[in-house]
Legacy VTK file of the C-alpha trace (Angstrom):
# vtk DataFile Version 3.0
C-alpha trace
ASCII
DATASET POLYDATA
POINTS 69 float
78.378 82.429 -18.726
78.757 81.476 -15.132
79.353 84.996 -13.818
82.735 84.246 -12.318
83.216 82.495 -9.019
79.871 83.583 -7.569
76.536 83.455 -9.351
73.705 85.938 -9.031
72.019 84.009 -6.201
75.162 84.009 -4.075
75.509 87.774 -4.500
71.845 88.291 -3.608
72.272 86.279 -0.389
75.415 88.206 0.528
73.650 91.492 -0.215
70.674 90.494 1.920
72.944 89.634 4.851
74.806 92.938 4.522
71.544 94.881 4.443
70.258 93.050 7.520
73.457 93.682 9.460
74.024 97.293 8.457
70.426 98.492 8.040
70.466 100.730 11.110
73.267 102.134 13.242
74.199 100.163 16.329
72.728 96.916 15.048
76.015 95.009 15.061
77.090 96.380 18.426
73.700 95.364 19.838
74.075 91.874 18.426
77.590 91.536 19.813
76.432 92.834 23.203
73.683 90.219 23.286
76.184 87.558 22.248
78.560 88.625 25.034
75.770 88.533 27.624
74.752 85.072 26.477
78.334 83.842 26.611
78.883 85.207 30.125
75.609 83.637 31.308
76.703 80.330 29.785
80.051 80.487 31.583
78.326 81.387 34.845
75.958 78.448 34.434
78.843 76.077 33.748
80.676 77.354 36.841
77.552 76.950 38.983
77.059 73.430 37.659
80.659 72.583 38.579
80.101 73.935 42.088
76.918 71.865 42.416
78.825 68.711 41.456
81.521 69.476 44.035
78.900 70.051 46.724
77.168 66.773 45.890
80.474 64.885 45.979
81.308 66.445 49.377
77.887 65.472 50.743
78.280 61.908 49.500
81.727 61.554 51.086
80.467 63.120 54.336
77.536 60.707 54.438
79.720 57.682 53.745
82.168 58.799 56.473
79.273 59.155 58.946
77.904 55.736 57.988
81.307 54.112 58.614
81.473 55.519 62.163
LINES 1 70
69 0 1 2 3 4 5 6 7 8 9 10 11 12 13 14 15 16 17 18 19 20 21 22 23 24 25 26 27 28 29 30 31 32 33 34 35 36 37 38 39 40 41 42 43 44 45 46 47 48 49 50 51 52 53 54 55 56 57 58 59 60 61 62 63 64 65 66 67 68
């Protein structure tokens, strides 16, 4: 008696996850809001890092041009 596709432990884990997610109103929207903020901060950080690399490359080329003169 295997209990179908899912055993009792799988159903308990799924039930625990559902209870954690839906225990109070606004929990999922709060989690998604935090996820969105984190994602936008990550994108901003990646953009800033790209700008820093461009600035460093420009400084290096400017310095090499000045050294050639």
